[in-house]
SEPAFI-504705 format. One record per residue (C-alpha): residue number from 1; chain; x negated, y negated, z. Coordinates in pm, whole numbers, plus 50000, padded with zeros to 5 digits. Layout:
<rs>
<r><resi>NUM</resi><chain>A</chain><X>X</X><Y>Y</Y><Z>Z</Z></r>
...
</rs>
This chain:
<rs>
<r><resi>1</resi><chain>A</chain><X>50029</X><Y>49960</Y><Z>49989</Z></r>
<r><resi>2</resi><chain>A</chain><X>49863</X><Y>49639</Y><Z>49891</Z></r>
<r><resi>3</resi><chain>A</chain><X>49848</X><Y>49467</Y><Z>50163</Z></r>
<r><resi>4</resi><chain>A</chain><X>49984</X><Y>49073</Y><Z>50125</Z></r>
<r><resi>5</resi><chain>A</chain><X>49854</X><Y>48760</Y><Z>50275</Z></r>
<r><resi>6</resi><chain>A</chain><X>50004</X><Y>48479</Y><Z>50417</Z></r>
<r><resi>7</resi><chain>A</chain><X>50015</X><Y>48149</Y><Z>50209</Z></r>
<r><resi>8</resi><chain>A</chain><X>50161</X><Y>47838</Y><Z>50311</Z></r>
<r><resi>9</resi><chain>A</chain><X>50300</X><Y>47606</Y><Z>50031</Z></r>
<r><resi>10</resi><chain>A</chain><X>50276</X><Y>47206</Y><Z>50050</Z></r>
<r><resi>11</resi><chain>A</chain><X>50596</X><Y>47067</Y><Z>49965</Z></r>
<r><resi>12</resi><chain>A</chain><X>50958</X><Y>47186</Y><Z>49923</Z></r>
<r><resi>13</resi><chain>A</chain><X>51145</X><Y>47026</Y><Z>49640</Z></r>
<r><resi>14</resi><chain>A</chain><X>51280</X><Y>47130</Y><Z>49331</Z></r>
<r><resi>15</resi><chain>A</chain><X>50935</X><Y>47285</Y><Z>49194</Z></r>
<r><resi>16</resi><chain>A</chain><X>50843</X><Y>47475</Y><Z>49462</Z></r>
<r><resi>17</resi><chain>A</chain><X>51188</X><Y>47696</Y><Z>49398</Z></r>
<r><resi>18</resi><chain>A</chain><X>50942</X><Y>47766</Y><Z>49106</Z></r>
<r><resi>19</resi><chain>A</chain><X>50636</X><Y>47846</Y><Z>49295</Z></r>
<r><resi>20</resi><chain>A</chain><X>50829</X><Y>48084</Y><Z>49534</Z></r>
<r><resi>21</resi><chain>A</chain><X>50982</X><Y>48293</Y><Z>49215</Z></r>
<r><resi>22</resi><chain>A</chain><X>50611</X><Y>48344</Y><Z>49092</Z></r>
<r><resi>23</resi><chain>A</chain><X>50474</X><Y>48423</Y><Z>49425</Z></r>
<r><resi>24</resi><chain>A</chain><X>50762</X><Y>48699</Y><Z>49435</Z></r>
<r><resi>25</resi><chain>A</chain><X>50681</X><Y>48822</Y><Z>49121</Z></r>
<r><resi>26</resi><chain>A</chain><X>50314</X><Y>48935</Y><Z>49231</Z></r>
<r><resi>27</resi><chain>A</chain><X>50344</X><Y>49045</Y><Z>49559</Z></r>
<r><resi>28</resi><chain>A</chain><X>50002</X><Y>48942</Y><Z>49664</Z></r>
<r><resi>29</resi><chain>A</chain><X>50143</X><Y>48671</Y><Z>49877</Z></r>
<r><resi>30</resi><chain>A</chain><X>50398</X><Y>48613</Y><Z>50184</Z></r>
<r><resi>31</resi><chain>A</chain><X>50551</X><Y>48266</Y><Z>50157</Z></r>
<r><resi>32</resi><chain>A</chain><X>50464</X><Y>48237</Y><Z>50544</Z></r>
<r><resi>33</resi><chain>A</chain><X>50648</X><Y>47819</Y><Z>50565</Z></r>
<r><resi>34</resi><chain>A</chain><X>50641</X><Y>47518</Y><Z>50373</Z></r>
<r><resi>35</resi><chain>A</chain><X>50523</X><Y>47134</Y><Z>50486</Z></r>
<r><resi>36</resi><chain>A</chain><X>50790</X><Y>46893</Y><Z>50375</Z></r>
<r><resi>37</resi><chain>A</chain><X>50912</X><Y>46556</Y><Z>50529</Z></r>
<r><resi>38</resi><chain>A</chain><X>51264</X><Y>46718</Y><Z>50492</Z></r>
<r><resi>39</resi><chain>A</chain><X>51278</X><Y>47023</Y><Z>50721</Z></r>
<r><resi>40</resi><chain>A</chain><X>51629</X><Y>47104</Y><Z>50489</Z></r>
<r><resi>41</resi><chain>A</chain><X>51463</X><Y>47054</Y><Z>50105</Z></r>
<r><resi>42</resi><chain>A</chain><X>51536</X><Y>47301</Y><Z>49856</Z></r>
<r><resi>43</resi><chain>A</chain><X>51267</X><Y>47559</Y><Z>49973</Z></r>
<r><resi>44</resi><chain>A</chain><X>51459</X><Y>47575</Y><Z>50334</Z></r>
<r><resi>45</resi><chain>A</chain><X>51809</X><Y>47704</Y><Z>50173</Z></r>
<r><resi>46</resi><chain>A</chain><X>51659</X><Y>47993</Y><Z>49977</Z></r>
<r><resi>47</resi><chain>A</chain><X>51562</X><Y>48080</Y><Z>50361</Z></r>
<r><resi>48</resi><chain>A</chain><X>51183</X><Y>47985</Y><Z>50378</Z></r>
<r><resi>49</resi><chain>A</chain><X>51058</X><Y>47843</Y><Z>50695</Z></r>
<r><resi>50</resi><chain>A</chain><X>51021</X><Y>47471</Y><Z>50759</Z></r>
<r><resi>51</resi><chain>A</chain><X>50652</X><Y>47405</Y><Z>50899</Z></r>
<r><resi>52</resi><chain>A</chain><X>50615</X><Y>47075</Y><Z>50966</Z></r>
<r><resi>53</resi><chain>A</chain><X>50604</X><Y>46751</Y><Z>50832</Z></r>
<r><resi>54</resi><chain>A</chain><X>50257</X><Y>46583</Y><Z>50672</Z></r>
<r><resi>55</resi><chain>A</chain><X>50203</X><Y>46511</Y><Z>51033</Z></r>
<r><resi>56</resi><chain>A</chain><X>50197</X><Y>46841</Y><Z>51117</Z></r>
<r><resi>57</resi><chain>A</chain><X>49920</X><Y>46967</Y><Z>50780</Z></r>
<r><resi>58</resi><chain>A</chain><X>49634</X><Y>46968</Y><Z>51003</Z></r>
<r><resi>59</resi><chain>A</chain><X>49734</X><Y>47223</Y><Z>51251</Z></r>
<r><resi>60</resi><chain>A</chain><X>49956</X><Y>47406</Y><Z>51010</Z></r>
<r><resi>61</resi><chain>A</chain><X>49623</X><Y>47477</Y><Z>50823</Z></r>
<r><resi>62</resi><chain>A</chain><X>49420</X><Y>47567</Y><Z>51152</Z></r>
<r><resi>63</resi><chain>A</chain><X>49657</X><Y>47921</Y><Z>51064</Z></r>
<r><resi>64</resi><chain>A</chain><X>49728</X><Y>47945</Y><Z>50714</Z></r>
<r><resi>65</resi><chain>A</chain><X>49415</X><Y>47910</Y><Z>50510</Z></r>
<r><resi>66</resi><chain>A</chain><X>49570</X><Y>48020</Y><Z>50147</Z></r>
<r><resi>67</resi><chain>A</chain><X>49738</X><Y>47679</Y><Z>50005</Z></r>
<r><resi>68</resi><chain>A</chain><X>49934</X><Y>47618</Y><Z>49749</Z></r>
<r><resi>69</resi><chain>A</chain><X>50024</X><Y>47228</Y><Z>49657</Z></r>
<r><resi>70</resi><chain>A</chain><X>50374</X><Y>47302</Y><Z>49580</Z></r>
<r><resi>71</resi><chain>A</chain><X>50426</X><Y>46944</Y><Z>49450</Z></r>
<r><resi>72</resi><chain>A</chain><X>50514</X><Y>46885</Y><Z>49078</Z></r>
<r><resi>73</resi><chain>A</chain><X>50478</X><Y>46579</Y><Z>48886</Z></r>
<r><resi>74</resi><chain>A</chain><X>50547</X><Y>46378</Y><Z>48580</Z></r>
<r><resi>75</resi><chain>A</chain><X>50354</X><Y>46028</Y><Z>48540</Z></r>
<r><resi>76</resi><chain>A</chain><X>50118</X><Y>46045</Y><Z>48884</Z></r>
<r><resi>77</resi><chain>A</chain><X>49945</X><Y>46348</Y><Z>49012</Z></r>
<r><resi>78</resi><chain>A</chain><X>49809</X><Y>46111</Y><Z>49299</Z></r>
<r><resi>79</resi><chain>A</chain><X>49975</X><Y>46330</Y><Z>49571</Z></r>
<r><resi>80</resi><chain>A</chain><X>49867</X><Y>46690</Y><Z>49460</Z></r>
<r><resi>81</resi><chain>A</chain><X>49556</X><Y>46543</Y><Z>49406</Z></r>
<r><resi>82</resi><chain>A</chain><X>49502</X><Y>46382</Y><Z>49752</Z></r>
<r><resi>83</resi><chain>A</chain><X>49642</X><Y>46709</Y><Z>49953</Z></r>
<r><resi>84</resi><chain>A</chain><X>49397</X><Y>46905</Y><Z>49765</Z></r>
<r><resi>85</resi><chain>A</chain><X>49086</X><Y>46747</Y><Z>49827</Z></r>
<r><resi>86</resi><chain>A</chain><X>49231</X><Y>46666</Y><Z>50199</Z></r>
<r><resi>87</resi><chain>A</chain><X>49310</X><Y>47060</Y><Z>50239</Z></r>
<r><resi>88</resi><chain>A</chain><X>48996</X><Y>47138</Y><Z>50058</Z></r>
<r><resi>89</resi><chain>A</chain><X>48772</X><Y>46975</Y><Z>50385</Z></r>
<r><resi>90</resi><chain>A</chain><X>49005</X><Y>47168</Y><Z>50587</Z></r>
<r><resi>91</resi><chain>A</chain><X>48818</X><Y>47479</Y><Z>50436</Z></r>
<r><resi>92</resi><chain>A</chain><X>49104</X><Y>47609</Y><Z>50285</Z></r>
<r><resi>93</resi><chain>A</chain><X>49179</X><Y>47855</Y><Z>49955</Z></r>
<r><resi>94</resi><chain>A</chain><X>49371</X><Y>47774</Y><Z>49674</Z></r>
<r><resi>95</resi><chain>A</chain><X>49475</X><Y>48119</Y><Z>49500</Z></r>
<r><resi>96</resi><chain>A</chain><X>49563</X><Y>48079</Y><Z>49121</Z></r>
<r><resi>97</resi><chain>A</chain><X>49944</X><Y>48177</Y><Z>49088</Z></r>
<r><resi>98</resi><chain>A</chain><X>50055</X><Y>48364</Y><Z>48773</Z></r>
<r><resi>99</resi><chain>A</chain><X>50330</X><Y>48489</Y><Z>48646</Z></r>
<r><resi>100</resi><chain>A</chain><X>50388</X><Y>48884</Y><Z>48579</Z></r>
<r><resi>101</resi><chain>A</chain><X>50532</X><Y>48755</Y><Z>48251</Z></r>
<r><resi>102</resi><chain>A</chain><X>50265</X><Y>48563</Y><Z>48084</Z></r>
<r><resi>103</resi><chain>A</chain><X>49962</X><Y>48646</Y><Z>47895</Z></r>
<r><resi>104</resi><chain>A</chain><X>49636</X><Y>48537</Y><Z>47973</Z></r>
<r><resi>105</resi><chain>A</chain><X>49329</X><Y>48661</Y><Z>47800</Z></r>
<r><resi>106</resi><chain>A</chain><X>49035</X><Y>48849</Y><Z>47966</Z></r>
<r><resi>107</resi><chain>A</chain><X>48822</X><Y>48592</Y><Z>47793</Z></r>
<r><resi>108</resi><chain>A</chain><X>49015</X><Y>48291</Y><Z>47957</Z></r>
<r><resi>109</resi><chain>A</chain><X>48931</X><Y>48166</Y><Z>48266</Z></r>
<r><resi>110</resi><chain>A</chain><X>49117</X><Y>47966</Y><Z>48565</Z></r>
<r><resi>111</resi><chain>A</chain><X>49006</X><Y>47831</Y><Z>48859</Z></r>
<r><resi>112</resi><chain>A</chain><X>49179</X><Y>47777</Y><Z>49228</Z></r>
<r><resi>113</resi><chain>A</chain><X>49517</X><Y>47677</Y><Z>49265</Z></r>
<r><resi>114</resi><chain>A</chain><X>49617</X><Y>47680</Y><Z>48936</Z></r>
<r><resi>115</resi><chain>A</chain><X>50042</X><Y>47820</Y><Z>48850</Z></r>
<r><resi>116</resi><chain>A</chain><X>50096</X><Y>47958</Y><Z>48537</Z></r>
<r><resi>117</resi><chain>A</chain><X>50477</X><Y>47973</Y><Z>48475</Z></r>
<r><resi>118</resi><chain>A</chain><X>50701</X><Y>48254</Y><Z>48285</Z></r>
<r><resi>119</resi><chain>A</chain><X>50615</X><Y>48330</Y><Z>47894</Z></r>
<r><resi>120</resi><chain>A</chain><X>50295</X><Y>48123</Y><Z>47891</Z></r>
<r><resi>121</resi><chain>A</chain><X>50022</X><Y>48194</Y><Z>47675</Z></r>
<r><resi>122</resi><chain>A</chain><X>49600</X><Y>48131</Y><Z>47727</Z></r>
<r><resi>123</resi><chain>A</chain><X>49450</X><Y>48228</Y><Z>47451</Z></r>
<r><resi>124</resi><chain>A</chain><X>49089</X><Y>48368</Y><Z>47428</Z></r>
<r><resi>125</resi><chain>A</chain><X>48797</X><Y>48167</Y><Z>47575</Z></r>
<r><resi>126</resi><chain>A</chain><X>49036</X><Y>47925</Y><Z>47698</Z></r>
<r><resi>127</resi><chain>A</chain><X>48912</X><Y>47698</Y><Z>48030</Z></r>
<r><resi>128</resi><chain>A</chain><X>49209</X><Y>47585</Y><Z>48239</Z></r>
<r><resi>129</resi><chain>A</chain><X>49061</X><Y>47396</Y><Z>48588</Z></r>
<r><resi>130</resi><chain>A</chain><X>49157</X><Y>47306</Y><Z>48939</Z></r>
<r><resi>131</resi><chain>A</chain><X>49536</X><Y>47295</Y><Z>49078</Z></r>
<r><resi>132</resi><chain>A</chain><X>49690</X><Y>47264</Y><Z>48739</Z></r>
<r><resi>133</resi><chain>A</chain><X>50079</X><Y>47297</Y><Z>48641</Z></r>
<r><resi>134</resi><chain>A</chain><X>50110</X><Y>47529</Y><Z>48360</Z></r>
<r><resi>135</resi><chain>A</chain><X>50468</X><Y>47538</Y><Z>48274</Z></r>
<r><resi>136</resi><chain>A</chain><X>50695</X><Y>47824</Y><Z>48117</Z></r>
<r><resi>137</resi><chain>A</chain><X>50700</X><Y>47916</Y><Z>47746</Z></r>
<r><resi>138</resi><chain>A</chain><X>50354</X><Y>47655</Y><Z>47688</Z></r>
<r><resi>139</resi><chain>A</chain><X>50127</X><Y>47773</Y><Z>47418</Z></r>
<r><resi>140</resi><chain>A</chain><X>49782</X><Y>47751</Y><Z>47509</Z></r>
<r><resi>141</resi><chain>A</chain><X>49540</X><Y>47853</Y><Z>47195</Z></r>
<r><resi>142</resi><chain>A</chain><X>49197</X><Y>47959</Y><Z>47167</Z></r>
<r><resi>143</resi><chain>A</chain><X>48894</X><Y>47750</Y><Z>47289</Z></r>
<r><resi>144</resi><chain>A</chain><X>49094</X><Y>47513</Y><Z>47481</Z></r>
<r><resi>145</resi><chain>A</chain><X>48963</X><Y>47342</Y><Z>47752</Z></r>
<r><resi>146</resi><chain>A</chain><X>49164</X><Y>47171</Y><Z>48029</Z></r>
<r><resi>147</resi><chain>A</chain><X>49067</X><Y>46952</Y><Z>48316</Z></r>
<r><resi>148</resi><chain>A</chain><X>49151</X><Y>46893</Y><Z>48696</Z></r>
<r><resi>149</resi><chain>A</chain><X>49510</X><Y>46853</Y><Z>48741</Z></r>
<r><resi>150</resi><chain>A</chain><X>49665</X><Y>46893</Y><Z>48443</Z></r>
<r><resi>151</resi><chain>A</chain><X>50068</X><Y>46905</Y><Z>48388</Z></r>
<r><resi>152</resi><chain>A</chain><X>50127</X><Y>47098</Y><Z>48080</Z></r>
<r><resi>153</resi><chain>A</chain><X>50514</X><Y>47057</Y><Z>48069</Z></r>
<r><resi>154</resi><chain>A</chain><X>50751</X><Y>47354</Y><Z>47970</Z></r>
<r><resi>155</resi><chain>A</chain><X>50724</X><Y>47476</Y><Z>47549</Z></r>
<r><resi>156</resi><chain>A</chain><X>50449</X><Y>47271</Y><Z>47479</Z></r>
<r><resi>157</resi><chain>A</chain><X>50185</X><Y>47373</Y><Z>47269</Z></r>
<r><resi>158</resi><chain>A</chain><X>49809</X><Y>47306</Y><Z>47264</Z></r>
<r><resi>159</resi><chain>A</chain><X>49624</X><Y>47444</Y><Z>46929</Z></r>
<r><resi>160</resi><chain>A</chain><X>49298</X><Y>47559</Y><Z>46896</Z></r>
<r><resi>161</resi><chain>A</chain><X>48989</X><Y>47367</Y><Z>47020</Z></r>
<r><resi>162</resi><chain>A</chain><X>49194</X><Y>47084</Y><Z>47186</Z></r>
<r><resi>163</resi><chain>A</chain><X>49025</X><Y>46946</Y><Z>47530</Z></r>
<r><resi>164</resi><chain>A</chain><X>49262</X><Y>46778</Y><Z>47746</Z></r>
<r><resi>165</resi><chain>A</chain><X>49093</X><Y>46539</Y><Z>48053</Z></r>
<r><resi>166</resi><chain>A</chain><X>49168</X><Y>46553</Y><Z>48404</Z></r>
<r><resi>167</resi><chain>A</chain><X>49528</X><Y>46421</Y><Z>48502</Z></r>
<r><resi>168</resi><chain>A</chain><X>49720</X><Y>46440</Y><Z>48234</Z></r>
<r><resi>169</resi><chain>A</chain><X>50048</X><Y>46496</Y><Z>48144</Z></r>
<r><resi>170</resi><chain>A</chain><X>50160</X><Y>46663</Y><Z>47842</Z></r>
<r><resi>171</resi><chain>A</chain><X>50563</X><Y>46644</Y><Z>47820</Z></r>
<r><resi>172</resi><chain>A</chain><X>50809</X><Y>46963</Y><Z>47714</Z></r>
<r><resi>173</resi><chain>A</chain><X>50836</X><Y>47051</Y><Z>47301</Z></r>
<r><resi>174</resi><chain>A</chain><X>50499</X><Y>46810</Y><Z>47255</Z></r>
<r><resi>175</resi><chain>A</chain><X>50200</X><Y>46993</Y><Z>46995</Z></r>
<r><resi>176</resi><chain>A</chain><X>49869</X><Y>46875</Y><Z>47027</Z></r>
<r><resi>177</resi><chain>A</chain><X>49705</X><Y>46932</Y><Z>46707</Z></r>
<r><resi>178</resi><chain>A</chain><X>49410</X><Y>47163</Y><Z>46645</Z></r>
<r><resi>179</resi><chain>A</chain><X>49046</X><Y>47007</Y><Z>46764</Z></r>
<r><resi>180</resi><chain>A</chain><X>49181</X><Y>46695</Y><Z>46902</Z></r>
<r><resi>181</resi><chain>A</chain><X>49025</X><Y>46551</Y><Z>47242</Z></r>
<r><resi>182</resi><chain>A</chain><X>49277</X><Y>46402</Y><Z>47508</Z></r>
<r><resi>183</resi><chain>A</chain><X>49134</X><Y>46143</Y><Z>47746</Z></r>
<r><resi>184</resi><chain>A</chain><X>49183</X><Y>46142</Y><Z>48128</Z></r>
<r><resi>185</resi><chain>A</chain><X>49508</X><Y>46051</Y><Z>48248</Z></r>
<r><resi>186</resi><chain>A</chain><X>49690</X><Y>46049</Y><Z>47905</Z></r>
<r><resi>187</resi><chain>A</chain><X>50051</X><Y>46052</Y><Z>47935</Z></r>
<r><resi>188</resi><chain>A</chain><X>50192</X><Y>46253</Y><Z>47615</Z></r>
<r><resi>189</resi><chain>A</chain><X>50592</X><Y>46204</Y><Z>47583</Z></r>
<r><resi>190</resi><chain>A</chain><X>50829</X><Y>46502</Y><Z>47526</Z></r>
<r><resi>191</resi><chain>A</chain><X>50820</X><Y>46644</Y><Z>47200</Z></r>
<r><resi>192</resi><chain>A</chain><X>50557</X><Y>46427</Y><Z>47080</Z></r>
<r><resi>193</resi><chain>A</chain><X>50337</X><Y>46551</Y><Z>46735</Z></r>
<r><resi>194</resi><chain>A</chain><X>49953</X><Y>46432</Y><Z>46844</Z></r>
<r><resi>195</resi><chain>A</chain><X>49720</X><Y>46493</Y><Z>46554</Z></r>
<r><resi>196</resi><chain>A</chain><X>49440</X><Y>46221</Y><Z>46650</Z></r>
<r><resi>197</resi><chain>A</chain><X>49197</X><Y>46236</Y><Z>47003</Z></r>
<r><resi>198</resi><chain>A</chain><X>49299</X><Y>45953</Y><Z>47244</Z></r>
<r><resi>199</resi><chain>A</chain><X>49613</X><Y>45936</Y><Z>47051</Z></r>
<r><resi>200</resi><chain>A</chain><X>49851</X><Y>45847</Y><Z>47372</Z></r>
<r><resi>201</resi><chain>A</chain><X>49678</X><Y>45657</Y><Z>47661</Z></r>
<r><resi>202</resi><chain>A</chain><X>49843</X><Y>45471</Y><Z>48027</Z></r>
</rs>
């Protein structure tokens, strides 16, 4: 029988529900509870334990060393980045959460704290860095490089040899053509087709 490890979620809102579903699929972790300012956050309505608000974070990490940042973002990843960095200072570990219904090439690499959702494909020699959200049905083709704290929204398509800098948001259904480089902090709207480098910079 495989031993499960306790994990603490930081954030109990809508995005955390999707994270919890992925956690239930692979059964490697037990969701011990969550930190959120709202004790009645959506995750609590699913029966998960509220550990406390942000003020209890340091105390909670003394007990729970496996952490997952379960707060989503669209325009601004600053809270996710802050929480990741603070927990890192406290000696926490950040597992990768992967859906059982995704495909990840054996030659691809994924770094700590990243979420890979249902139906996603990560093809050969692609590299995804830390604390990223790779949402449902995303296609990441061969040789793609994705920076830290990036969110690829559902059904976005990243074609071969694309480079995406840190803290980018790629909207739902967007397509980035092969070989394009996207600078740090870029926001790409849903459905856009990006055919040249540095096309949409905040």
